[in-house]
N, CA, C and O atoms as a printed pandas DataFrame, in Angstrom:
     atom_number atom_name residue_name chain_id  residue_number  x_coord  y_coord  z_coord
0              1         N          UNK        A               1   -9.796   -2.547   17.412
1              2        CA          UNK        A               1  -10.339   -1.851   18.562
2              3         C          UNK        A               1  -10.989   -0.531   18.137
3              4         O          UNK        A               1  -12.127   -0.245   18.511
4              5         N          UNK        A               2  -10.255    0.276   17.349
5              6        CA          UNK        A               2  -10.823    1.554   16.917
6              7         C          UNK        A               2  -12.005    1.362   15.978
7              8         O          UNK        A               2  -12.942    2.160   15.983
8              9         N          UNK        A               3  -11.963    0.315   15.180
9             10        CA          UNK        A               3  -13.079    0.060   14.255
10            11         C          UNK        A               3  -14.334   -0.262   15.055
11            12         O          UNK        A               3  -15.402    0.293   14.798
12            13         N          UNK        A               4  -14.201   -1.155   16.019
13            14        CA          UNK        A               4  -15.344   -1.555   16.833
14            15         C          UNK        A               4  -15.927   -0.397   17.626
15            16         O          UNK        A               4  -17.140   -0.333   17.827
16            17         N          UNK        A               5  -15.081    0.515   18.076
17            18        CA          UNK        A               5  -15.565    1.625   18.904
18            19         C          UNK        A               5  -16.030    2.818   18.068
19            20         O          UNK        A               5  -16.546    3.795   18.610
20            21         N          UNK        A               6  -15.847    2.735   16.734
21            22        CA          UNK        A               6  -16.266    3.839   15.883
22            23         C          UNK        A               6  -15.304    5.012   15.879
23            24         O          UNK        A               6  -15.662    6.101   15.432
24            25         N          UNK        A               7  -14.083    4.806   16.374
25            26        CA          UNK        A               7  -13.106    5.890   16.450
26            27         C          UNK        A               7  -12.154    5.936   15.258
27            28         O          UNK        A               7  -11.328    6.844   15.170
28            29         N          UNK        A               8  -12.252    4.991   14.357
29            30        CA          UNK        A               8  -11.377    4.982   13.191
30            31         C          UNK        A               8  -11.884    5.996   12.177
31            32         O          UNK        A               8  -13.024    5.911   11.718
32            33         N          UNK        A               9  -11.046    6.939   11.835
33            34        CA          UNK        A               9  -11.421    7.977   10.881
34            35         C          UNK        A               9  -10.712    7.702    9.566
35            36         O          UNK        A               9   -9.483    7.645    9.514
36            37         N          UNK        A              10  -11.483    7.532    8.511
37            38        CA          UNK        A              10  -10.922    7.326    7.183
38            39         C          UNK        A              10  -10.918    8.659    6.442
39            40         O          UNK        A              10  -11.852    9.454    6.552
40            41         N          UNK        A              11   -9.853    8.882    5.691
41            42        CA          UNK        A              11   -9.717   10.120    4.928
42            43         C          UNK        A              11   -9.639    9.747    3.450
43            44         O          UNK        A              11   -8.554    9.490    2.930
44            45         N          UNK        A              12  -10.786    9.717    2.776
45            46        CA          UNK        A              12  -10.762    9.337    1.371
46            47         C          UNK        A              12  -10.133   10.418    0.492
47            48         O          UNK        A              12  -10.413   11.608    0.642
48            49         N          UNK        A              13   -9.288    9.977   -0.416
49            50        CA          UNK        A              13   -8.633   10.864   -1.368
50            51         C          UNK        A              13   -8.218   10.010   -2.566
51            52         O          UNK        A              13   -8.055    8.798   -2.428
52            53         N          UNK        A              14   -8.046   10.618   -3.730
53            54        CA          UNK        A              14   -7.607    9.850   -4.897
54            55         C          UNK        A              14   -6.193    9.290   -4.677
55            56         O          UNK        A              14   -5.332    9.963   -4.109
56            57         N          UNK        A              15   -5.967    8.057   -5.130
57            58        CA          UNK        A              15   -4.628    7.459   -5.072
58            59         C          UNK        A              15   -4.482    6.494   -6.237
59            60         O          UNK        A              15   -5.471    6.063   -6.829
60            61         N          UNK        A              16   -3.251    6.163   -6.555
61            62        CA          UNK        A              16   -2.951    5.217   -7.629
62            63         C          UNK        A              16   -2.341    3.947   -7.026
63            64         O          UNK        A              16   -1.465    4.003   -6.164
64            65         N          UNK        A              17   -2.828    2.813   -7.505
65            66        CA          UNK        A              17   -2.392    1.518   -6.987
66            67         C          UNK        A              17   -0.893    1.312   -7.202
67            68         O          UNK        A              17   -0.201    0.806   -6.319
68            69         N          UNK        A              18   -0.399    1.700   -8.367
69            70        CA          UNK        A              18    1.023    1.511   -8.671
70            71         C          UNK        A              18    1.923    2.205   -7.668
71            72         O          UNK        A              18    2.923    1.638   -7.228
72            73         N          UNK        A              19    1.578    3.416   -7.310
73            74        CA          UNK        A              19    2.399    4.157   -6.339
74            75         C          UNK        A              19    2.339    3.491   -4.964
75            76         O          UNK        A              19    3.347    3.394   -4.264
76            77         N          UNK        A              20    1.153    3.037   -4.591
77            78        CA          UNK        A              20    0.993    2.359   -3.311
78            79         C          UNK        A              20    1.890    1.122   -3.253
79            80         O          UNK        A              20    2.532    0.853   -2.238
80            81         N          UNK        A              21    1.921    0.376   -4.358
81            82        CA          UNK        A              21    2.767   -0.823   -4.424
82            83         C          UNK        A              21    4.245   -0.462   -4.361
83            84         O          UNK        A              21    5.013   -1.108   -3.648
84            85         N          UNK        A              22    4.646    0.566   -5.100
85            86        CA          UNK        A              22    6.058    0.987   -5.083
86            87         C          UNK        A              22    6.476    1.405   -3.679
87            88         O          UNK        A              22    7.573    1.075   -3.229
88            89         N          UNK        A              23    5.610    2.125   -2.995
89            90        CA          UNK        A              23    5.922    2.556   -1.632
90            91         C          UNK        A              23    6.063    1.363   -0.691
91            92         O          UNK        A              23    6.950    1.343    0.162
92            93         N          UNK        A              24    5.196    0.379   -0.845
93            94        CA          UNK        A              24    5.263   -0.815    0.005
94            95         C          UNK        A              24    6.559   -1.580   -0.237
95            96         O          UNK        A              24    7.210   -2.016    0.713
96            97         N          UNK        A              25    6.936   -1.744   -1.499
97            98        CA          UNK        A              25    8.184   -2.444   -1.821
98            99         C          UNK        A              25    9.376   -1.666   -1.272
99           100         O          UNK        A              25   10.293   -2.259   -0.703
100          101         N          UNK        A              26    9.371   -0.355   -1.439
101          102        CA          UNK        A              26   10.476    0.477   -0.953
102          103         C          UNK        A              26   10.630    0.361    0.561
103          104         O          UNK        A              26   11.745    0.382    1.082
104          105         N          UNK        A              27    9.507    0.240    1.260
105          106        CA          UNK        A              27    9.542    0.126    2.718
106          107         C          UNK        A              27   10.315   -1.115    3.172
107          108         O          UNK        A              27   11.036   -1.070    4.169
108          109         N          UNK        A              28   10.166   -2.213    2.444
109          110        CA          UNK        A              28   10.751   -3.479    2.881
110          111         C          UNK        A              28   11.969   -3.917    2.080
111          112         O          UNK        A              28   12.556   -4.955    2.386
112          113         N          UNK        A              29   12.361   -3.160    1.070
113          114        CA          UNK        A              29   13.466   -3.569    0.194
114          115         C          UNK        A              29   14.776   -3.739    0.954
115          116         O          UNK        A              29   15.497   -4.711    0.732
116          117         N          UNK        A              30   15.087   -2.812    1.842
117          118        CA          UNK        A              30   16.343   -2.898    2.595
118          119         C          UNK        A              30   16.405   -4.118    3.493
119          120         O          UNK        A              30   17.422   -4.810    3.541
120          121         N          UNK        A              31   15.330   -4.379    4.196
121          122        CA          UNK        A              31   15.277   -5.543    5.092
122          123         C          UNK        A              31   15.376   -6.833    4.285
123          124         O          UNK        A              31   16.100   -7.755    4.660
124          125         N          UNK        A              32   14.645   -6.891    3.179
125          126        CA          UNK        A              32   14.680   -8.091    2.335
126          127         C          UNK        A              32   16.093   -8.339    1.817
127          128         O          UNK        A              32   16.583   -9.468    1.859
128          129         N          UNK        A              33   16.741   -7.296    1.334
129          130        CA          UNK        A              33   18.091   -7.425    0.790
130          131         C          UNK        A              33   19.069   -7.889    1.860
131          132         O          UNK        A              33   19.925   -8.736    1.603
132          133         N          UNK        A              34   18.941   -7.335    3.058
133          134        CA          UNK        A              34   19.865   -7.713    4.134
134          135         C          UNK        A              34   19.708   -9.176    4.532
135          136         O          UNK        A              34   20.631   -9.775    5.084
136          137         N          UNK        A              35   18.546   -9.748    4.253
137          138        CA          UNK        A              35   18.297  -11.154    4.580
138          139         C          UNK        A              35   18.483  -12.070    3.375
139          140         O          UNK        A              35   18.254  -13.277    3.457
140          141         N          UNK        A              36   18.908  -11.474    2.239
141          142        CA          UNK        A              36   19.142  -12.278    1.037
142          143         C          UNK        A              36   17.865  -12.705    0.340
143          144         O          UNK        A              36   17.847  -13.703   -0.380
144          145         N          UNK        A              37   16.817  -11.966    0.549
145          146        CA          UNK        A              37   15.516  -12.303   -0.029
146          147         C          UNK        A              37   15.208  -11.342   -1.172
147          148         O          UNK        A              37   15.421  -10.135   -1.051
148          149         N          UNK        A              38   14.715  -11.874   -2.264
149          150        CA          UNK        A              38   14.282  -11.021   -3.373
150          151         C          UNK        A              38   12.842  -10.598   -3.132
151          152         O          UNK        A              38   11.961  -11.430   -2.918
152          153         N          UNK        A              39   12.625   -9.318   -3.170
153          154        CA          UNK        A              39   11.282   -8.775   -2.990
154          155         C          UNK        A              39   10.783   -8.313   -4.350
155          156         O          UNK        A              39   11.365   -7.418   -4.962
156          157         N          UNK        A              40    9.699   -8.928   -4.822
157          158        CA          UNK        A              40    9.181   -8.625   -6.155
158          159         C          UNK        A              40    7.698   -8.319   -6.060
159          160         O          UNK        A              40    6.944   -9.027   -5.393
160          161         N          UNK        A              41    7.292   -7.257   -6.733
161          162        CA          UNK        A              41    5.871   -6.920   -6.823
162          163         C          UNK        A              41    5.511   -6.851   -8.301
163          164         O          UNK        A              41    6.213   -6.222   -9.093
164          165         N          UNK        A              42    4.435   -7.490   -8.657
165          166        CA          UNK        A              42    3.973   -7.459  -10.042
166          167         C          UNK        A              42    3.139   -6.192  -10.220
167          168         O          UNK        A              42    2.109   -6.023   -9.568
168          169         N          UNK        A              43    3.587   -5.307  -11.104
169          170        CA          UNK        A              43    2.846   -4.049  -11.276
170          171         C          UNK        A              43    1.478   -4.294  -11.895
171          172         O          UNK        A              43    1.285   -5.260  -12.632
172          173         N          UNK        A              44    0.540   -3.421  -11.594
173          174        CA          UNK        A              44   -0.779   -3.559  -12.210
174          175         C          UNK        A              44   -0.664   -3.322  -13.711
175          176         O          UNK        A              44    0.281   -2.686  -14.178
176          177         N          UNK        A              45   -1.640   -3.841  -14.465
177          178        CA          UNK        A              45   -1.597   -3.582  -15.899
178          179         C          UNK        A              45   -1.678   -2.083  -16.149
179          180         O          UNK        A              45   -2.060   -1.318  -15.264
180          181         N          UNK        A              46   -1.323   -1.677  -17.334
181          182        CA          UNK        A              46   -1.191   -0.249  -17.665
182          183         C          UNK        A              46   -2.427    0.570  -17.335
183          184         O          UNK        A              46   -2.325    1.640  -16.736
184          185         N          UNK        A              47   -3.585    0.074  -17.721
185          186        CA          UNK        A              47   -4.819    0.834  -17.488
186          187         C          UNK        A              47   -5.116    0.974  -15.996
187          188         O          UNK        A              47   -5.500    2.047  -15.530
188          189         N          UNK        A              48   -4.937   -0.105  -15.262
189          190        CA          UNK        A              48   -5.178   -0.058  -13.822
190          191         C          UNK        A              48   -4.181    0.883  -13.150
191          192         O          UNK        A              48   -4.536    1.613  -12.226
192          193         N          UNK        A              49   -2.937    0.862  -13.617
193          194        CA          UNK        A              49   -1.916    1.713  -13.044
194          195         C          UNK        A              49   -2.187    3.195  -13.247
195          196         O          UNK        A              49   -1.772    4.018  -12.431
196          197         N          UNK        A              50   -2.872    3.542  -14.313
197          198        CA          UNK        A              50   -3.179    4.943  -14.606
198          199         C          UNK        A              50   -4.422    5.434  -13.869
199          200         O          UNK        A              50   -4.586    6.633  -13.640
200          201         N          UNK        A              51   -5.283    4.512  -13.508
201          202        CA          UNK        A              51   -6.567    4.870  -12.913
202          203         C          UNK        A              51   -6.409    5.310  -11.462
203          204         O          UNK        A              51   -5.671    4.699  -10.689
204          205         N          UNK        A              52   -7.108    6.370  -11.111
205          206        CA          UNK        A              52   -7.117    6.828   -9.723
206          207         C          UNK        A              52   -8.294    6.192   -8.993
207          208         O          UNK        A              52   -9.393    6.091   -9.539
208          209         N          UNK        A              53   -8.059    5.770   -7.773
209          210        CA          UNK        A              53   -9.095    5.202   -6.922
210          211         C          UNK        A              53   -9.344    6.162   -5.771
211          212         O          UNK        A              53   -8.484    6.977   -5.437
212          213         N          UNK        A              54  -10.495    6.067   -5.178
213          214        CA          UNK        A              54  -10.823    6.908   -4.038
214          215         C          UNK        A              54  -10.830    6.046   -2.786
215          216         O          UNK        A              54  -11.567    5.063   -2.705
216          217         N          UNK        A              55  -10.027    6.409   -1.829
217          218        CA          UNK        A              55   -9.960    5.648   -0.590
218          219         C          UNK        A              55   -8.927    6.269    0.330
219          220         O          UNK        A              55   -8.343    7.305    0.010
220          221         N          UNK        A              56   -8.707    5.651    1.449
221          222        CA          UNK        A              56   -7.719    6.132    2.411
222          223         C          UNK        A              56   -6.410    5.388    2.158
223          224         O          UNK        A              56   -6.187    4.301    2.691
224          225         N          UNK        A              57   -5.556    5.985    1.343
225          226        CA          UNK        A              57   -4.306    5.339    0.950
226          227         C          UNK        A              57   -3.414    5.058    2.158
227          228         O          UNK        A              57   -2.708    4.051    2.185
228          229         N          UNK        A              58   -3.442    5.929    3.143
229          230        CA          UNK        A              58   -2.612    5.730    4.337
230          231         C          UNK        A              58   -3.023    4.461    5.084
231          232         O          UNK        A              58   -2.171    3.677    5.503
232          233         N          UNK        A              59   -4.313    4.266    5.246
233          234        CA          UNK        A              59   -4.797    3.055    5.942
234          235         C          UNK        A              59   -4.529    1.805    5.109
235          236         O          UNK        A              59   -4.176    0.758    5.651
236          237         N          UNK        A              60   -4.695    1.914    3.800
237          238        CA          UNK        A              60   -4.415    0.777    2.926
238          239         C          UNK        A              60   -2.930    0.425    2.985
239          240         O          UNK        A              60   -2.564   -0.750    3.001
240          241         N          UNK        A              61   -2.076    1.451    3.017
241          242        CA          UNK        A              61   -0.631    1.217    3.132
242          243         C          UNK        A              61   -0.330    0.498    4.446
243          244         O          UNK        A              61    0.515   -0.396    4.488
244          245         N          UNK        A              62   -1.021    0.888    5.516
245          246        CA          UNK        A              62   -0.824    0.211    6.810
246          247         C          UNK        A              62   -1.197   -1.268    6.695
247          248         O          UNK        A              62   -0.511   -2.125    7.253
248          249         N          UNK        A              63   -2.267   -1.568    5.983
249          250        CA          UNK        A              63   -2.679   -2.962    5.793
250          251         C          UNK        A              63   -1.613   -3.740    5.034
251          252         O          UNK        A              63   -1.290   -4.873    5.394
252          253         N          UNK        A              64   -1.066   -3.133    3.986
253          254        CA          UNK        A              64   -0.011   -3.796    3.210
254          255         C          UNK        A              64    1.229   -4.022    4.075
255          256         O          UNK        A              64    1.854   -5.080    4.001
256          257         N          UNK        A              65    1.582   -3.041    4.885
257          258        CA          UNK        A              65    2.774   -3.154    5.712
258          259         C          UNK        A              65    2.611   -4.137    6.864
259          260         O          UNK        A              65    3.579   -4.772    7.283
260          261         N          UNK        A              66    1.407   -4.261    7.371
261          262        CA          UNK        A              66    1.172   -5.148    8.518
262          263         C          UNK        A              66    0.677   -6.524    8.128
263          264         O          UNK        A              66    0.595   -7.428    8.960
264          265         N          UNK        A              67    0.343   -6.678    6.835
265          266        CA          UNK        A              67   -0.286   -7.901    6.331
266          267         C          UNK        A              67    0.508   -9.113    6.518
267          268         O          UNK        A              67    0.076  -10.199    6.133
């Protein structure tokens, strides 16, 4: 809805993929454990993990959490 109306504001800033993944896993680790489910994320390769990307990490995190 916000995308279609032009009201979605993106805030680009440097972020690292590895941290984004760790945060996503941490968000769901407790729920997964309580249900007896193993939650596993394959970390990016070393070079990718060190590289900073420019984007809206908060919105990307929302996509990972709602995906």
